[in-house]
Structure formats: C-alpha cells, structure tokens
C-alpha positions in Angstrom: 38.6 260.7 154.3 40.4 263.5 152.5 43.2 264.0 155.0 44.1 260.4 155.0 44.3 260.3 151.2 46.5 263.4 151.1 48.8 261.9 153.7 49.0 258.7 151.7 50.0 260.6 148.6 52.6 262.5 150.6 54.1 259.3 151.9 54.2 257.9 148.3 56.0 261.1 147.1 58.5 260.8 150.0 59.2 257.2 149.0 59.7 258.2 145.4 62.0 261.1 146.4 64.1 258.7 148.5 64.4 256.3 145.6 65.4 259.0 143.2 68.1 260.3 145.7 69.5 256.7 145.9 69.6 256.5 142.1 71.3 259.9 141.9 74.0 258.7 144.3 74.5 255.5 142.3 74.7 257.5 139.0 77.4 259.7 140.6 79.4 256.6 141.7 78.9 254.5 138.5 81.3 256.4 136.2 84.1 255.8 138.7 83.3 252.1 139.0 83.0 251.7 135.2 86.2 253.6 134.7 88.0 251.4 137.2 86.8 248.2 135.6 87.8 249.3 132.1 91.4 250.3 133.0 
C-alpha cells in the first residue's frame, strides 16, 4: 500500500539523517583529538 511504502522511505531517510549528524559531530571532534595525540 502506497502510504506504507512512503512511510518506510521516510523512516529510512530519518535514519540516514541521524547517522550523518553523528558523523558530522565526530568530524568536528576529530581534529581536536588528532591534534592532542600528535602533540
């Protein structure tokens, strides 16, 4: 049924967005961590 399929796709998109937000947070933190290790 069309509505169910659309809802599933929306859920998948939300999951991907969440994952990307986590990755962005990590990417912002990584330079500090790497800089601390190197020094």
